[in-house]
C-alpha positions in Angstrom: -16.7 -19.8 -13.7 -14.7 -19.0 -16.8 -11.8 -16.6 -16.9 -8.4 -15.9 -18.5 -7.2 -19.4 -17.4 -9.9 -21.1 -19.6 -9.1 -18.9 -22.6 -5.4 -19.7 -22.1 -6.1 -23.4 -22.0 -8.1 -23.2 -25.3 -5.2 -21.1 -26.9 -2.5 -23.6 -25.7 -4.6 -26.5 -26.9 -4.8 -24.9 -30.3 -1.0 -24.3 -30.3 -0.4 -27.9 -29.3 -2.6 -29.2 -32.1 -0.9 -26.9 -34.7 2.6 -28.0 -33.5 1.9 -31.8 -33.2 -1.2 -32.5 -35.3 -2.8 -34.1 -32.3 -5.8 -32.9 -30.3 -4.8 -32.7 -26.6 -6.8 -34.9 -24.2 -9.6 -33.1 -22.3 -8.5 -31.6 -18.9 -11.5 -33.4 -17.4 -10.2 -36.8 -18.6 -6.7 -35.9 -17.4 -8.0 -35.1 -13.9 -6.1 -38.1 -12.5 -2.6 -36.6 -12.7 -0.9 -39.9 -12.1 -2.4 -41.2 -15.4 -2.0 -38.0 -17.4 -1.2 -39.1 -20.9 -0.5 -35.7 -22.5 2.8 -36.0 -24.4 5.1 -33.0 -24.4 5.3 -31.5 -27.9 9.1 -31.9 -28.3 8.7 -35.7 -28.0 6.4 -35.5 -31.0 8.9 -33.6 -33.2 7.8 -30.0 -32.4 10.7 -27.5 -32.8 10.6 -25.8 -29.5 13.1 -24.8 -26.8 12.8 -26.4 -23.4 11.5 -23.1 -22.0 8.8 -22.7 -24.7 7.7 -26.3 -24.2 7.4 -25.7 -20.4 5.4 -22.5 -21.1 3.0 -24.4 -23.3 2.6 -27.3 -20.9 1.9 -25.0 -18.0 -0.9 -23.4 -20.1 -2.4 -27.0 -20.5 -2.2 -27.8 -16.8 -5.2 -29.8 -15.4 -5.9 -27.4 -12.5 -6.8 -23.8 -13.4 -4.7 -22.5 -10.5 -1.5 -24.1 -12.1 -2.0 -22.4 -15.5 -0.9 -18.9 -16.6 -3.3 -16.3 -15.3 -3.0 -13.8 -18.2 -2.0 -13.6 -21.8 0.9 -11.4 -20.8 2.4 -14.2 -18.7 2.1 -16.7 -21.5 3.7 -14.3 -24.0 6.6 -13.6 -21.7 7.3 -17.3 -21.0 7.2 -18.0 -24.8 9.3 -15.1 -26.0 11.3 -13.9 -23.0 10.0 -10.3 -23.1 6.8 -8.6 -21.9 4.1 -7.2 -24.2 5.8 -3.7 -23.9 9.2 -5.1 -24.9 10.7 -5.2 -21.4 12.7 -8.3 -20.2 10.3 -10.9 -18.7 10.9 -11.9 -15.1 9.9 -15.6 -14.6 8.0 -16.7 -11.4 9.9 -18.1 -8.5 8.9 -21.7 -9.2 9.9 -21.5 -12.8 13.5 -22.7 -12.4 16.4 -22.7 -14.8 15.6 -23.5 -18.4 17.1 -23.0 -21.8 17.2 -19.4 -22.8 14.6 -18.4 -25.3 16.4 -18.1 -28.6 16.9 -14.5 -29.8 18.0 -13.2 -33.2 21.4 -14.5 -34.2 23.8 -11.9 -35.7 25.0 -12.7 -39.1 28.8 -13.3 -39.4 31.0 -10.9 -41.3 31.3 -12.1 -44.9 34.7 -13.5 -45.8 36.1 -14.1 -49.2 35.9 -17.8 -50.3 39.4 -18.9 -51.4 37.8 -21.7 -53.4 35.9 -20.2 -56.4 34.1 -23.5 -56.9 30.4 -22.9 -56.0 29.0 -25.1 -53.3 25.8 -26.8 -54.5 24.5 -26.7 -51.0 24.4 -22.9 -51.1 21.6 -23.0 -53.7 19.4 -25.1 -51.4 16.8 -23.2 -49.5 16.1 -23.8 -45.9 12.8 -25.7 -45.4 9.9 -23.7 -44.4 8.0 -24.4 -41.2 4.4 -25.5 -41.1 3.4 -22.0 -39.9 5.3 -20.3 -42.7 3.7 -22.6 -45.3 0.3 -21.9 -43.9 0.9 -18.1 -44.0 2.1 -18.3 -47.6 -0.9 -20.3 -48.6 -3.2 -17.9 -46.9 -1.6 -14.9 -48.6 -1.8 -16.7 -52.0 -5.5 -17.4 -51.4 -6.1 -13.8 -50.6 -4.3 -12.6 -53.8 -6.3 -15.1 -55.9 -9.6 -14.1 -54.3 -8.9 -10.4 -54.8 -8.0 -11.0 -58.5 -11.2 -12.9 -59.0 -13.3 -10.1 -57.4 -11.6 -7.4 -59.5 -12.0 -9.4 -62.7 -15.7 -10.0 -62.0 -16.2 -6.3 -61.5 -17.4 -6.6 -57.9 -14.6 -4.4 -56.6 -14.9 -1.9 -59.5 -18.4 -0.8 -58.8 -21.6 -1.4 -60.9 -21.1 -1.4 -64.6 -23.8 0.3 -66.7 -24.5 0.1 -70.3 -25.3 3.2 -72.4 -28.7 2.7 -74.0 -30.4 5.4 -76.0 -34.1 5.6 -75.3 -36.8 6.5 -77.9 -37.0 10.0 -76.4 -33.3 10.5 -76.6 -33.4 9.4 -80.3 -36.1 11.9 -81.0 -34.0 14.7 -79.6 -31.1 13.5 -81.7 -33.2 13.6 -84.9 -34.4 17.1 -84.2 -30.8 18.3 -84.0 -29.5 16.8 -87.2 -28.5 19.3 -89.8 -28.5 18.5 -93.5 -25.0 20.0 -93.6 -23.8 16.8 -91.9 -24.6 14.6 -94.8 -21.0 14.3 -95.9 -20.1 12.9 -92.5 -23.0 10.5 -92.5 -22.0 9.2 -96.0 -18.8 7.8 -94.4 -20.9 5.1 -92.6 -21.5 3.6 -96.1 -25.1 2.6 -95.4 -26.9 0.8 -98.2 -29.7 3.3 -99.0 -31.3 0.9 -101.5 -32.5 -1.2 -98.5 -34.5 1.7 -97.0 -38.2 2.1 -97.7 -39.6 5.6 -98.3 -40.6 6.0 -94.7 -37.1 5.3 -93.4 -37.9 1.9 -91.8 -35.4 -0.9 -91.8 -36.0 -3.8 -94.1 -34.7 -7.3 -93.4 -31.0 -7.9 -94.1 -30.7 -10.8 -96.5 -26.9 -10.7 -96.3 -26.8 -12.2 -92.8 -26.3 -15.9 -92.2 -29.6 -16.3 -90.2 -32.7 -16.0 -92.4 -35.9 -14.5 -90.9 -39.4 -15.7 -91.5 -41.1 -13.4 -94.0 -44.5 -13.9 -92.2 -42.9 -12.7 -89.0 -41.5 -9.6 -90.7 -45.0 -8.8 -92.1 -46.5 -9.1 -88.6 -43.9 -6.7 -87.3 -44.4 -4.2 -90.0 -48.1 -4.2 -89.3 -47.5 -3.3 -85.6 -45.0 -0.6 -86.1 -45.6 2.9 -84.8 -43.6 5.6 -86.6 -43.4 9.3 -86.2 -41.6 11.8 -88.3 -40.5 15.3 -87.9 -39.2 17.6 -90.5 -37.3 20.8 -90.0 -36.4 23.3 -92.7 -32.7 24.0 -92.4 -31.2 24.8 -95.7 -33.8 22.6 -97.5 -32.8 19.5 -95.5 -35.2 17.2 -93.6 -34.8 14.9 -90.7 -37.1 11.8 -90.2 -37.3 9.5 -87.1 -39.1 6.3 -86.9 -39.3 3.7 -84.1 -40.3 0.1 -84.2 -40.9 -2.5 -81.5 -39.8 -6.0 -82.5 -41.7 -9.1 -81.4 -38.7 -10.2 -79.4 -39.3 -7.6 -76.8 -36.2 -5.5 -77.7 -36.3 -2.0 -79.0 -34.8 -0.6 -82.2 -34.4 3.1 -83.0 -33.9 4.2 -86.6 -32.9 7.8 -87.4 -33.1 8.9 -91.0 -31.7 12.1 -92.4 -31.0 13.0 -96.0 -31.3 9.4 -97.2 -29.0 8.1 -94.4 -30.1 6.0 -91.4 -28.6 5.0 -88.1 -29.8 1.9 -86.2 -29.3 1.2 -82.5 -30.1 -2.1 -81.0 -30.2 -3.1 -77.3 -27.4 -5.1 -75.8 -28.5 -8.7 -75.2 -29.2 -9.7 -71.6 -26.5 -11.9 -70.0 -27.3 -15.5 -69.4 -28.1 -16.3 -65.7 -25.2 -17.8 -63.8 -25.6 -21.5 -62.9 -26.3 -22.2 -59.2 -23.3 -23.3 -57.2 -23.0 -26.9 -56.3 -23.7 -27.7 -52.7 -20.6 -28.3 -50.5 -19.9 -32.0 -49.7 -20.9 -33.2 -46.2 -18.1 -33.6 -43.7 -16.9 -37.1 -43.0 -17.5 -39.0 -39.8 -13.8 -38.7 -38.9 -13.8 -35.0 -39.4 -16.8 -34.6 -37.1 -15.3 -36.8 -34.5 -12.2 -34.7 -34.6 -14.3 -31.6 -34.1 -16.0 -33.1 -31.1 -12.6 -33.9 -29.4 -11.5 -30.3 -30.0 -14.7 -28.9 -28.6 -14.5 -31.1 -25.5 -10.8 -30.2 -25.0 -11.8 -26.5 -24.8 -14.9 -27.1 -22.7 -17.2 -26.1 -25.6 -19.9 -28.7 -24.5 -22.8 -27.2 -26.4 -20.9 -27.3 -29.7 -19.9 -30.9 -29.1 -23.5 -31.9 -28.5 -24.6 -30.1 -31.7 -21.9 -32.0 -33.7 -23.3 -35.3 -32.4 -26.8 -34.2 -33.6 -25.2 -33.4 -37.0 -23.7 -36.9 -37.1 -27.1 -38.4 -36.4 -28.7 -36.3 -39.2 -26.1 -37.6 -41.6 -26.7 -41.2 -40.6 -23.3 -41.7 -39.0 -24.7 -42.7 -35.6 -28.1 -44.1 -34.5 -30.6 -42.3 -32.2 -29.6 -44.7 -29.4 -25.9 -43.7 -29.8 -26.9 -40.1 -30.0 -28.7 -40.4 -26.6 -25.8 -42.0 -24.8 -23.4 -39.4 -26.4 -25.5 -36.6 -25.1 -25.4 -38.1 -21.6 -21.6 -38.3 -21.8 -21.3 -34.6 -22.9 -23.8 -33.7 -20.1 -21.7 -35.6 -17.6 -18.5 -33.7 -18.7 -20.4 -30.3 -18.4 -21.7 -31.3 -14.9 -18.2 -32.4 -13.8 -16.7 -29.1 -15.1 -19.4 -27.3 -13.0 -18.5 -29.1 -9.8 -14.8 -28.2 -10.4 -15.3 -24.5 -11.2 -18.7 -23.3 -9.9 -20.2 -25.9 -7.6 -23.2 -24.7 -5.7 -24.3 -22.1 -8.3 -27.5 -23.7 -9.7 -27.8 -20.9 -12.3 -24.5 -21.9 -13.9 -24.9 -22.5 -17.7 -22.9 -25.7 -17.4 -25.3 -27.4 -14.9 -28.3 -26.1 -17.0 -26.7 -27.6 -20.1 -26.2 -30.9 -18.4 -29.8 -31.0 -17.3 -31.1 -30.1 -20.8 -28.9 -32.8 -22.4 -30.1 -35.4 -19.9 -33.7 -34.5 -20.7 -33.1 -34.7 -24.5 -31.4 -38.1 -24.1 -34.3 -39.4 -22.0 -36.7 -38.4 -24.8 -34.6 -40.6 -27.1 -35.2 -43.6 -24.7 -31.7 -43.6 -23.1 -31.9 -45.3 -19.7 -28.7 -43.7 -18.6 -30.5 -40.4 -18.7 -33.2 -41.7 -16.3 -30.8 -42.1 -13.4 -29.1 -38.7 -14.2 -32.4 -36.9 -14.0 -33.3 -38.8 -10.8 -30.1 -37.6 -9.2 -30.8 -34.0 -10.3 -34.1 -34.0 -8.5 -32.7 -35.9 -5.6 -29.9 -33.4 -4.9 -31.4 -30.3 -6.5 -29.0 -29.8 -9.3 -30.2 -26.9 -11.5 -33.8 -27.8 -10.4 -35.3 -27.6 -6.9 -35.2 -30.8 -4.9 -38.3 -32.8 -5.7 -38.6 -36.4 -4.2 -41.8 -37.1 -6.2 -40.0 -36.4 -9.5 -37.0 -38.3 -8.4 -39.2 -41.3 -7.5 -40.9 -41.2 -10.9 -37.5 -41.3 -12.8 -36.2 -44.2 -10.5 -39.5 -46.1 -11.2 -39.1 -45.6 -14.9 -35.6 -47.0 -14.8 -36.7 -49.9 -12.4 -39.4 -50.9 -14.9 -36.6 -51.7 -17.4 -35.3 -54.4 -15.0 -32.6 -52.4 -13.2 -32.1 -53.9 -9.7 -30.5 -50.9 -7.9 -33.3 -48.6 -9.2 -35.9 -51.0 -7.6 -34.1 -50.6 -4.3 -34.3 -46.8 -4.5 -38.0 -46.9 -5.3 -38.5 -49.3 -2.3 -36.8 -46.7 0.0 -39.2 -43.9 -1.2 -42.3 -46.1 -0.4 -40.9 -47.3 2.9 -40.1 -43.7 4.1 -43.1 -42.1 2.4 -40.7 -39.6 0.7 -42.4 -37.9 -2.2 -45.1 -40.7 -2.3 -47.6 -42.0 0.3 -46.0 -44.5 2.6 -46.8 -48.0 1.4 -44.9 -50.9 3.1 -46.4 -53.7 0.9 -45.3 -51.8 -2.2 -41.8 -51.3 -0.7 -41.5 -55.1 0.0 -42.7 -55.8 -3.6 -40.0 -53.5 -5.1 -37.3 -55.1 -2.8 -38.2 -58.6 -4.1 -37.9 -57.3 -7.6 -34.5 -55.8 -6.7 -33.2 -59.2 -5.6 -34.8 -60.9 -8.6 -33.2 -58.6 -11.2 -29.9 -58.6 -9.4 -29.1 -56.0 -6.8 -25.4 -55.8 -7.5 -23.7 -53.6 -4.9 -27.1 -52.9 -3.3 -27.9 -56.6 -2.4 -26.9 -56.5 1.2 -28.8 -53.2 1.8 -31.8 -54.6 0.0 -31.9 -57.8 2.2 -31.4 -55.8 5.4 -34.3 -53.4 4.5 -36.5 -56.3 3.5 -36.0 -58.1 6.8 -36.8 -54.9 8.6 -40.0 -54.3 6.8 -41.2 -57.9 7.2 -40.6 -57.7 11.0 -37.7 -60.1 11.0 
């Protein structure tokens, strides 16, 4: 099953990629240790000490037992101290390596006898890839925060103060004629007010209004007035509903008027453009990374995405799913063999079934083996014979031999010697390959020779 060693492998694979720019080869494909092609990172230009390189390569070991068994061990090997700051004690088989570099004390400043400035002093040390990535991430965070603040998202909802008709009525009732001197400061042109206090069209504006439209609006106006005797003064309020759907309130008092118009609604924001589809090379790189970290389900989904985008055909998709299923089944045999409820063997069976639905003949033999040996499913000779027969009908010689065995033994199907002889002849006709000698021997036995 999975454990800390699988998480450590994924972490070390990610560190390897960040240091070298290369995706490490899958541990399954590196199972042959004599042909292990994983290049140490220092040979690819990574700035590591020998001890740090050995720590990283141990985390990428092919066998789970050879890897670090906890994050604390990996941390100590990389930095020379434990997670609680104590000196790290390496394992017995670790051997002598370069010491992990620690902080270098700064030398005491000494006066420079030569006053001439050295131009090299103004040069800054180059930043590492990690430092550049951190600075870029911080800058992106600052820019994003500034955009959110500027758009008002981080400042809460912004509201507009709009005076309703009821509020305007209350204002008109509270107006005293003694405030006429203050209202005169607004310099309203009273010659453009009709006797009822309604607003007439402003001919001084650049945009001219249709007189017919004004007449229609005047006919639909509803006005109400109130008068209150305070020192001989009067207050009149009238409200009109323009045809545009907005609302205008007019308050008249002592020959003066105040007009309030609604704030125009903001225009809708344009819909964002869809993100461009990933390239074929980007998706292939993702698949390699998923397989390197034993994320087989994600690798299969990326193959399906490539098919949806037209990068690979349905035939290629089927063979790719069989390959991913084979990797998952191999990982199951290495880590949890015998556990038929393992998610890895279930995933392998599901991928074989999906590929068979796409017409992939490789999947026929994979499913036949699953039913033959009871991998994820119970052993079922009848189902196994059906998948071998389906493959044999495509002209596969070895599959014809397996079908002949089922009929000769009566395993999963009724015993039928003539049918078995017929399938053996087809096997030799199509080309039995490595099964030819076995096919001829069984044929002679069945024919009584």
